[in-house]
C-alpha positions as CSV (number, residue, x, y, z in Angstrom):
1,M,30.4,39.2,-11.5
2,P,31.2,39.3,-15.3
3,P,35.0,38.9,-15.5
4,D,37.1,42.0,-16.3
5,I,37.8,42.3,-19.6
6,G,41.3,43.6,-21.0
7,F,43.1,44.0,-24.2
8,R,47.0,44.3,-24.9
9,P,48.6,44.3,-28.3
10,V,50.6,41.0,-29.4
11,V,54.2,40.9,-28.9
12,P,56.5,38.6,-30.2
13,A,56.9,37.0,-27.1
14,D,53.4,36.2,-27.1
15,E,54.1,33.9,-30.1
16,P,54.6,30.2,-28.7
17,M,51.8,30.7,-26.6
18,L,49.3,31.9,-29.8
19,A,51.0,28.8,-31.7
20,G,49.9,26.5,-29.0
21,W,46.2,28.0,-29.1
22,I,46.0,27.9,-32.8
23,A,47.3,24.1,-32.7
24,Q,44.1,23.2,-30.4
25,P,41.1,21.3,-32.2
26,H,39.0,24.0,-31.5
27,W,41.0,27.1,-33.2
28,A,42.2,24.5,-36.0
29,R,38.5,23.8,-37.1
30,W,38.1,27.1,-37.9
31,W,41.3,28.5,-38.8
32,G,43.6,27.2,-41.4
33,P,46.8,24.9,-40.7
34,A,48.6,26.0,-37.5
35,K,51.6,26.7,-38.8
36,E,50.6,29.0,-41.4
37,E,48.3,30.8,-39.1
38,A,50.9,31.4,-36.4
39,A,53.2,33.2,-39.1
40,T,50.3,35.1,-40.3
41,V,49.9,36.5,-36.7
42,H,53.6,36.9,-36.5
43,A,53.1,39.3,-39.7
44,H,50.2,41.1,-38.4
45,I,52.5,42.3,-35.4
46,A,54.1,44.9,-37.6
47,D,51.3,45.4,-40.1
48,P,49.4,48.9,-39.9
49,E,46.2,47.0,-41.5
50,V,45.7,44.7,-38.5
51,G,45.5,45.1,-34.9
52,P,46.7,41.7,-32.9
53,F,45.6,42.0,-29.1
54,V,45.4,39.3,-26.7
55,F,42.4,39.5,-24.5
56,T,42.5,38.9,-21.2
57,L,40.0,37.7,-18.8
58,D,40.8,38.9,-14.7
59,G,44.3,39.5,-16.2
60,R,44.5,36.1,-17.4
61,D,45.2,35.6,-20.9
62,A,42.1,33.8,-22.5
63,G,41.9,34.6,-26.6
64,Y,42.9,36.3,-29.5
65,I,41.3,39.1,-31.4
66,Q,42.4,41.6,-33.9
67,W,41.0,44.5,-36.3
68,W,41.7,44.3,-39.8
69,R,41.1,47.5,-42.7
70,P,38.6,45.6,-45.2
71,D,39.4,46.3,-49.0
72,G,36.1,45.9,-50.5
73,A,36.7,42.8,-52.1
74,W,34.0,40.8,-50.1
75,E,33.7,42.3,-46.8
76,I,31.0,44.6,-46.9
77,P,28.3,45.0,-49.7
78,V,29.7,48.5,-50.8
79,E,31.6,48.8,-53.2
80,A,35.0,51.0,-51.3
81,P,34.3,50.6,-47.4
82,P,34.5,53.7,-45.4
83,A,37.9,54.3,-43.1
84,T,35.8,53.8,-40.1
85,T,35.1,50.3,-41.0
86,R,37.2,47.4,-39.4
87,G,36.5,43.8,-39.8
88,I,37.2,41.3,-36.5
89,D,38.1,38.0,-35.9
90,M,39.0,36.4,-32.9
91,S,38.8,32.8,-30.6
92,I,38.8,32.3,-26.9
93,A,41.9,30.4,-26.0
94,R,40.7,27.3,-23.4
95,T,38.1,24.7,-23.7
96,D,36.7,25.6,-20.6
97,D,36.2,29.2,-21.4
98,L,33.8,27.8,-24.6
99,G,30.3,28.1,-24.1
100,R,30.4,30.9,-21.0
101,G,29.2,33.6,-23.0
102,L,32.5,35.2,-22.8
103,G,32.4,35.7,-26.9
104,P,29.6,38.4,-26.5
105,S,31.1,40.1,-24.0
106,V,34.6,40.4,-25.2
107,L,33.5,41.3,-28.7
108,R,31.2,44.1,-27.2
109,S,34.3,45.3,-25.1
110,F,36.5,45.3,-28.3
111,V,34.0,47.1,-30.5
112,E,33.3,50.1,-27.3
113,R,37.0,50.6,-27.6
114,L,37.4,50.4,-31.6
115,A,34.3,52.9,-31.3
116,A,36.0,55.4,-29.1
117,E,38.5,55.5,-31.4
118,G,36.1,56.6,-34.2
119,I,35.1,53.4,-36.2
120,T,31.7,53.1,-37.1
121,R,31.0,49.6,-38.8
122,F,32.7,46.7,-37.8
123,V,31.7,43.4,-40.0
124,I,32.9,39.9,-39.0
125,D,32.6,36.7,-41.3
126,P,32.3,33.2,-39.7
127,A,31.9,30.0,-41.7
128,P,28.3,29.4,-41.8
129,D,28.1,25.8,-39.9
130,N,30.1,27.5,-37.0
131,V,26.7,28.1,-35.3
132,A,28.2,29.0,-31.6
133,A,30.2,31.9,-33.1
134,R,27.0,33.2,-35.2
135,R,25.2,33.1,-32.0
136,A,27.4,34.6,-30.0
137,Y,28.1,37.5,-32.7
138,A,24.3,37.7,-32.8
139,K,24.4,38.4,-28.9
140,A,27.4,40.9,-29.5
141,G,24.9,43.4,-32.0
142,F,26.2,41.7,-35.3
143,V,23.5,41.0,-37.6
144,E,23.9,38.8,-40.6
145,V,23.5,40.7,-44.0
146,A,24.9,38.7,-46.6
147,H,26.1,35.0,-47.7
148,G,29.9,34.6,-49.6
149,T,32.9,32.6,-50.8
150,H,36.3,33.8,-50.0
151,M,39.6,32.1,-50.7
152,D,39.2,30.9,-47.1
153,G,35.2,29.2,-48.0
154,A,32.2,30.3,-47.4
155,Y,31.2,32.9,-44.6
156,V,28.2,34.4,-43.5
157,L,28.7,38.4,-43.7
158,M,27.7,39.8,-40.2
159,V,27.8,43.6,-39.6
160,R,27.4,46.3,-36.6
161,D,26.9,49.8,-37.2
162,V,27.4,52.1,-34.0
163,P,26.9,55.3,-33.5
164,P,29.9,57.9,-33.5
165,V,31.2,58.9,-30.5
166,R,31.0,62.2,-29.7
167,R,34.2,64.3,-27.9
C-alpha cells in the first residue's frame, strides 16, 4: 500500500531537524554548504516568493520540498514567466527512503496541490549528473527541455505543464 503523503509548512521549530538533514552526505552532494543552506531555509519561512514544506509519509517527517517563483533569468525558456509558474526543489530525508520510488509520488502530490491553487507550469533543475533525481522527476511527468549553467553550476531544466483546474 502506498504511503499517505502530506505537506506542512516549515516552522522555526523544524530548523534543527532540517539542518541535520541538510548536513547528510546524500543532501550535501547536491545542495551547498550545510550552514548556508540551513540559513537559506530559515529565510524562506518568511519569504512570500518561496513556500517551504516538510513532506510526511504516513505522518512521519520524511523530507523537504519547496516551491519558488521563477524570475525568468534562467529557469524557463521564456522571457517573462507567467504568474502561474513555480519552481520546485525537494530532497528525501533518510537514506533508507531513497530508491523506494517515493520521489515521484511526493512530487506528483505536490504538483497536484499547487495545481489546485491555479499553478499550471512547474520547473525543476537537477544537476546533469544527478541521474536518480532526473529519473524520478521524469516519472512524475517532468520533461527535459534545456541544459544550462547558473550560480549553482550546471543544471538540466525539466518542465511539467498541467491543465488549469476547473472549479
